[in-house]
N, C-alpha and C positions, 0 to 999 in steps of 0.2 A: 106501599112504602113511599114516604116523602122525604126529600132532602131540600132544606130551605136555608137560605142565608138570612141573617138578622135584618139586613137592609132590604129584604123582600117583604118584610112584615109592615103593616100600616103603623105609622108613628103618630100617636094622638097625645097631645098634652106633653107629658114627659115619659111616655111608655111606648115600647114596641108591643103590639098586641098579637099574640098567637091564639087564634080561635080554633080550638080543637075540633069543633064540628066540621070545619072546612077541610081538615086533614085526616079525618077518621080517628081522632083521638078522644078519649072520654074526659078530657079536662081542658081548661084554657089557662094560659099563663101570660103574665105581663112582665117584660124586662124593662125595669124602670131606671132611667138615668136622671138622678135628681141633683140639682145644683145646691150649694150650701143654702140652708134655710127653706128649701123647697120640699113639699110633700103634700099628700092629699088631705082633705078635711076628715074629721071623725066620721066614720061610716060603719055599716055592718052588712053582712050577707047571711042568707039562710043556709050556708054551707061552710065547711071548714076551709081555711086559707092557710097556706104555709109560705112564710117569707124567708128567702135565703139572701143574706147579705154577702155579695161577692166582692165588693170593692168599697173602701171608705168606711163610714160609720153612720148610724142613724139612731135617733131616739125613737123608740117604738112604744106606743101606748096600747095596751090591751086591757079593756075594762078599766079598773082602778089602778092598775100597775103600769109603771113606766120604767124602761131600762134603755141604756145605751147598748147597741149591738154593733160589734165590729165585724170586719170581713171574716167569713167563716161561720158566723152566727146564724142559727136557724130558729125561727119563732113559729110555733103552731098556734093559730088563732081559732078558738072554738066558733062554731056556727052561732049567729045572732049575738055576737059580742062586739060592742063598739071598739074600734081600733083606728090607728093612724100611725104614720111615721113622718119624721122630719129629718132631713140630712143635717146632722149636727157637726159635721166636719168642715174642713176648709177647702175640700176639693169635691169633685163629682162623686157621688155614691152610686153604686149599681146594685139593685136588688131584683130578685126574681120573685114575683108574687104568683104562686101556683094556686089557682082556684080549683079546689077539688069538688067540682060539681058534676053530677051525672048529666049526660046529654040525652 
């Protein structure tokens, strides 16, 4: 069993990185703190990703579809599908990107 505080995780770019393999968990997660206009470039993974918007709003692109997602919104991104998000609000957005990959 692990008890971890967010500030104990590595902060890289705009994300706190939870590496599941170091904690005995079968997934990794990124807690993203994006400033207005900030977000990763279009990319894809060989595994499903689930993005939870906890605070603020973001414009999320999945394949050819683009939607604004507000706090409380959840997006399931299929494996091998190009995707990205951009903070489309006026304040910091917080998203959790849960990468459902097997370790």
